[in-house]
N, C-alpha and C positions, 0 to 999 in steps of 0.2 A: 260291622261297618256296612252301610247300605251303598249300593252302586247303581246309579241310574244313567240311562242314555237319553239325552234330550235331542229329538230329531225335529228341527224347525229351521226354516230358511231365513229367519230374521235374527241376525246377531244380537240386536238390542233386546229382543224378547228373551233369547237364550240367557243373556247376561242378567236380565232382570229376574228371571226364574231362578237362576243359580243363586243370586243374592237372597231371594225370598226363602229358598229351601235351606240355605246355610244358616238362617236364623232359627230353624226348627229342628235341625238334625246336628248333633254334636260331631258325629263321625260319618261323613258323606263323601263319596267319590262320584264325580260327575263327568260323563263323556258327552261329546257333542257331534252332531251330524247335520249338514245343511241340505241334503237331498236324499232321495231314496237309494241311489247307488252307494253313497257314503254310509247310509244307515245299514244296508245289507252287509257291507264290508265290515263295519264295526261289530255287527252281530256275529259274523263269521269268525272274527278274531277273539271274541270274548264270550265264553259260555257261562260266566259268573255274574251276569247282570240280574238285578232284582226287579227292575221295572224299565219299560220303554215308554217315554212320554212322546207321543207321535202327533205331529201336525198333519191334518188331512190334505193340505194343499201345497206342500213343499214340492219343489221340482222333481219330476219323475214319478211322483206318487199317484197322480191321476185320481185324486179323491179316494174312493174306496179300494182301488187296486192295491195301493201300498199296504193297507191294513190286511186285505185278503191274502196277499202274497206272504206277508210276515207271519200271519197266524198259521198259514199252511206250513211254512218252513220251520217255524219255531213255536210249536203248539204249547210248550210248557212255559214260555215267557209271558209274564203278565204285561198287557199293553193297555195304556190309558190314553185316550184321545185328548189332546189339548187343542181347543178350537175357538175361533171367534163366533161360530154359529151357535144358535140355541134353537134351531128348528127341530121339532120333535121327530119328524120323519127321518132326518139325518141321524139323530141320536139313536133311534130305533134300529136303523140299519147297522150302525157301528156296533151296537151291543149284540145284535143278531149275528153279525159276522165275527164275533169273538173278542171284542174289546171288553175289558173288565170295568172300565170307567169312562165317563165323558165329562171332562172338566173345562168349563168355559174360561177363556183367558181373562175375562173381566172379573173373576172372583178375587177377593182379597187373598193375600198370601197365606193367612192363617187357615182359610177355608180350603185352599189348594192343598196345603200340608195335611189337613184333616182328611180330605178325599184320598190322598195318596196313602195315608195310614190305613184307611179302611180297605183299600185294594191290597195292600201288602199283607193284611190279615186274612186275605182270601175271600173277601166279600166284593160285591159290585157296588159302584157308586155312580149316581147321576144326580143332577140338581133336584132338590126336594119337590119343586113345582112339577117335575116330569114323572115322578114316581107313580106307578100305577096307570100311566097314560101311554105307555109305549107298546105298540103292536109287535108281535114276533114276526119272523120271516118264515116262509114255507120251507118244507123239506126240499122242494124242487129248486128253490133259490139257493139253498145251502149247497146242493149238488152242483149248481151252476157256478157258485163261488169257488168250489174246489177246482173246477175246470179252468176258470179264469186265473186261479193261482198258478197254474202250470205254464202260463204265458210268460215269456221273458219281458223285461221292460220295453225292448224294441218291438217285440210282437204286439204288446199292448198299444204302443204308439201307432202302429200300422192299423190295428183294430179301430182306434179312435178316428183315424183319418178315413177309413172305410165308412165309418158311421157318418162322417161329414160329407160323404159322397164323392170323394176325390178319386180320380183315375189312377191307375198304377204309375204312369209317368209323373203325375202330380205328386204322389206320395214319395216317389224316388227323389224328386227335386226338394221336397220339404225336408226329408231326412238325410239328404246328401248320400244316397246309396243308388245302386243300379236297379233298373226295372227287374232284372233277373233275381236280385236279392229280395225285392218286394214280392215277387211271385212265390219265392221260396217261403217267405214269412207267411203269406196268405195260406199256402198249402198247410203249413204247420198249425196255423190258427184254426183252420177248418178241422184238422185232425184232433186237436186238443179240445175243441169245443163240441166236437161230434156233429158238425153241420156240413152242408154240401154246397152252399151258395153264399154270396156276399149278403144277400137279403136276410138269410137266417142268422148270420153272424151279427148283423146290425140289430136285429130284433132281440137277440140275447143281450147285447150291450145295453140296449134301451131298458131292458127289464131290471138291470142292476143300476141304471141311471149313472153310468160311469161318466165322469167329467173329463174335460180336456186336460191332458198331462201338461204341466208347465215345462217349457223347453229351456 
C-alpha cells in the first residue's frame, strides 16, 4: 500500500488530486496538510510515508523555506513539488535543494500519476520541456540552505521582515510579539546564518530569493 501526504492550502485542489490518484492506485492512503506547521506535525507523527507532495506557497512555507526545512529534517523522505509555476529557475532551485520531482498542477491526472511512479522508483522527474535545461546550485548555496533550514518558522518570518526593512518595533507589531522577543530571534538568526549584521542577513536571504511567508 502506498501512503502519500498532500501538503497544499487549497482544499479543492487536495480533493481533486485525491480523486485523480485514486483512479491510478488500487491501494492508496492519503493524508492532508494545509500549511507548513501541519505538514511538519504530520511528518513527525508518521515515519512510514512514501511521498510528500508539497505546494511551494502554502502558509508558513515561504516558498523555498518549507522545502529546505523538510529536506533537512527528513532527508530520506521523497519530496515532489506540486506547483502552478513552470519557471525554469524555480524548478532548478527546487531540484537543487532536494526535491525529486517538480509536477505542474496543470498536468492531466495520468501524467501526474506517471511522474509520481517515476519518483517512487527512485528517479527524478521534471516536465520533458525542462530536461537538460536546469542549472545546478553552487556548493555555497547548498551550505546556505542548510543554515536556513536551522531557522524556526517564526525566525524565518522575522528574517523576511528584516529583508523588507522593518524596524524591530514594526516586526513586533506584525507578529504580535514583544520587541525583546524580536531581538532574541534576530540574535538566533545571526548565529544560525553565521552573520553579524542585518545587512548580511538580508543579503543571504536575497541569494536564496526567499519569498514572503503567507500569514
